[in-house]
N, C-alpha and C positions, 0 to 999 in steps of 0.2 A: 606533477606535484602531488595530486591526490593519491596516486598509486603509492608514492614513497611514504605518505603519512599511513595509508593502510598498511604497508609492509612493516613500518616501525610499530604500529599498534598490534599487529599479529606477532612480531617478535617478542613484545612486551608480554602479550598474553601467554605465549609459549614458555617464556622464562618464568613467569608467575606459576604456571601449572607445574614446571619442572621443580621450582623451589618448594612448592607445596608438596610434591611427591617425596623429595628429600627429607622434609620435616616429618612427613608421615612415617617414613622408614626409620628415621632417628627416634621418634616417639615410640614406635613399636619395639625397637631394640631396647630401649629404656625400660619399657613396660615388662619385656620378658626378663631382663636383668633383675628388676625389682621383685618380680614374682618368684624367680629362683631364689633370691636372697631371703624372701619371707618364708619360703618352704624350708630353708636351711636354718631358720631362726636366727639369721644374721640381721634382720630387721624385725622389730616387734612393734607394730603400730596397728591398734585395733581399727582404725579407719579403713584399712585395707581388706578386712576380713570378708566383708559381704562380697566384694569383687573376687577374691580369691576363692571363696566357696563356690561362686558361680563358674569360674575357670576350672575348678576341680570337678564340678558336675559335668561340664563339657568334656573335659579330658576322659572321664569315665564312660560317657556315651561314645565318644570317638574310639576309645579303646575297645568297648564291647562290640561296636560296629565291625571294627577291623578284625576281631576275634571271629565274628559270624562269617565274614568274608573269607577269612583263612580256613575256617573249618569247612565251609562249603567247597572251596577250592581243594582242600586235602582230601576230602571224602568223595569228591565227584567221580572218581574212577577207581576206588579201592575195594569195592564190594564185588566179590566173584561168586557166581553160582556154581553148583557141582558140575555143570556142563562146560564151565569155562567162560561163560558170558560175563562181561563186566556190567554190573547193575549200578544204578544211582542209589543214592542213600534212602530215598522215600519209596523205592520199589518194594512191594510186598511179594511179588511173584516175578519169576524170570520171564522176560518176553520171548526167549528162545524156546524154553522147554516147559514153562508152566510151574516149575517147582517153587515152593515157598522159600523166600529168602530169609535166612536168619542173621541178624546183625549182632556181632558180639560187643557187649558194652565194657569199656574199660572203667574200672572203679579206682581212679586215681585219687589220692588224698590231697587236699588243698589246705592252705592256711589263708587267713584273711589279712590284707595290708592294713595296718593300723591308721594309715593316714587317709586312704581313698576307699577302703573297704572292698577292693577287688580281690577275687580268688586267685591265689598263685600256688603253683606246685611246691611241695615241701622243700625241694631241693634248690629252689631260687633263692639268691641272696638279696636281690633288689626287685622291687615291684615294677613289672614291665608297663604298668599304666602311668604311674606317677614318678618312679624312679627313687621312691623311698627305700631305705634299707629295712630289710624284713627282720 
C-alpha cells in the first residue's frame, strides 16, 4: 500500500514538473512574440522599454561574439606565406622559412543600424544583429 502511495506522489510530482515546463515554454513564446511586436512598433508601451533595452544589449553582445567567432574561423587558414605555408592570423613570421608575414587589410565601408548601433556593410538591407530594415 505504501508503495502505491509513493508511486502516486511521484507521478503527481512528474506531472507538476511537466506542466511547469509547458508553462515556461508558453511564457517564453509569448515574450518573444511581444518583443517582436514592440520592435515593429505594433505595441507601444513604455513599461516594456527597460526590458527591451536589456534584450537589445544582449542581442548586440551575442551578435558581436558570433562575429568574433566567425572571423576567427574564417581567418584561421587564409594567410599564406611566400613559401606556401599557411599561417595563423596572429603570426608575424612564417614558422617554415622565417619570412615576415604581411596581412592585407580590407577597408570595407559600413553603416550603422539605427536601432541597435551595429556596423553593417553598405549593401545590407537588414541588420544581421536585430533584423531592423537599414
